[in-house]
N, C-alpha and C positions, 0 to 999 in steps of 0.2 A: 497549580504550577506543574509545567510540563517540563521533563528532564530527560536528558539521554541516561539510559541505566547501566549500559557496559560498553566496554570497548574503548577505543581511542579518545571519543569525545565524552566519555562519562563523566556524568556531573554538570554538563553543560545545560543551562536553564534556557529553553526554548519559549519564544514568544508565542502567545495565544491569539487565535483570530478573534476580532471583536464583533461575532455574529452567533447568535444560538444555534444556527444551522450546523455550524461546526463542531463535531463531537470528538474532541482528542482522545486517544486510546488510554486508559488508566494504566499506571505503571504494573499493576498485578496481571492485568491481561496481556500486556506487552512482555512482561517476563515470561509468563506461560507460552506465548507465541513464540519468542525466540529461544526458549529451552527445547521446543520441539523441532525447529528448523535450523540451529546454530551450526550443525554439519554442513548444511547446504549454503550457507551465507558467504564463507571465504571465497573470494574471486568470482562472485556470482553478479549478473547484470539483472537489475531489479526495477519493476515497475511498481511505483505507489500511485494507484488510481484512487480518484476521489480523496485526493491526498491531504486537504485540510491545511494542518500546519506542517505536515511533512515529516513529522515525528517518527514514523514507522520506516520511512526510506532513509533518513538521517541515522536512525538505530541501526539499520542494516549497513550503511557506510561505516560507522562507527566500529561495527563488528567484522569488518574485512571485506564487504561487498565492493567490487571493482569500480561500479558506477550506478547510478540510479537516475530513472526518469520519473518526474512528479507531474500527474495529470490533475489539474484543478481548474474549474471553469469560473468560480467565484473571485473576482478580482482583489478584494482585500486578503484573500486567502493565499493568493499567487505571490503578493507582495511580502506575506509573512513567511512563505517558504523560502523566499530568496534571502531574507534577512536572516531566518535561521540556518541557511547553508554557510552565508557569510560569517555568522557568530561562531560556527563550527570550524571555519576556514576549509570548507568542503565545496565551494563554488565550482572547482574544476571538475568534480566528480559527479555533479547534479546538472541536470537539465529540467528545466520547467516549460511544460506545455500548458498554455492558458485557452485550453478548450473544452468542449463538452467531451465526455469520455469516448463516446463511439466515433466521433470525428477525429479524436486524438489516435485512437486505435488504427483507424484507416489510414492516417497520415503515417504512422509509424510502419504499418505493413508495406506501404508503397516505398518506404525508405528500406525495407528488407531487414528490419530490426526484430530480434527474438529476445525473449528473456527467461532467465533460470527460474526466478521467482516473481509472482505478480500478486501484490496485495491488493485486495479491494475492500474499501470502507464506504459504500455508498449511503446516500441518505436512506433511512429505514424504508419510507414509503416507495423509492424507486423500485425496490425489488418486487413490489406489487405490479408494477406496470410493464418492467423489461428485465432482461436477464443478461447481465454484463459479461458473463461467461460465454454467451453464445457468439458476441462479436470477437472475443478472443480465440475461439474455436474457429470460426469461419475466416478469420484473417490470419490465422497461423502465427500468432506473436509469441506462443509459449513453446518453447524448445521441448524436443523429446526428452522424457525425463523430468521435466521440469514441474514446478508446482504452483498452482493458484491456491491463494488463500482468501476467504470470505468472512468478514464480520457482519453479522446481523442480529437483529433482535431475538432474543430466544423464542418468541412466540411467533415469529415469522415461519410460514410453510413455504419454503422455498426449495425446489428440486432443480439440480443441475443434470441434465441427460447428457451432456457432452463429456463428463468426467467421472472418475470414481473417486468416491470419498474415501481418504485414507485414515482420517482421524477427525474427531469433532470434540471442542472444549467449551464448556458452559461455565462461565462465572459472572454471578449477579445477574443482569438482564441481558448479557452479551453471550453470543455464541460465535465461535471461530470454527470454521470449516476448512479442512485441508483437502485440496482436489489434486488427483494426478491423471 
């Protein structure tokens, strides 16, 4: 079961994506993530990249984020994100972009959009092939003073040359890295 754990939509049950490629963030990991960034969430503009069910972006909206953009290329997941936003009554605060991540970032940059918080939860194997932080840096969609947050498997050897690591949390098989 996926649920919103805090804020305005607390306790709302979110729909899962019927696809094994989508890994919803466990509650314990989500609680740890939001305990670190809670002060940054209020009135922020959030990007939920590789959004899956949209649970991280919806959690941010629940805790006071101004708006969220959800990027997801898997069609069943796009449908679930829209349903989950509707379930919380947050459709007006959420925008879903059904595209591959790099193409969506290029589109957002052309629109002049910048974010306070960027959550990235890519398929684990993707980090072996590309660096999603590179396109974020190149297209300048993270505001000065903003934070990018990346979830990956704890065994993944990933280095981001473009940002400074401010914190790292490992719970079970997952590591969350906070970049400035």
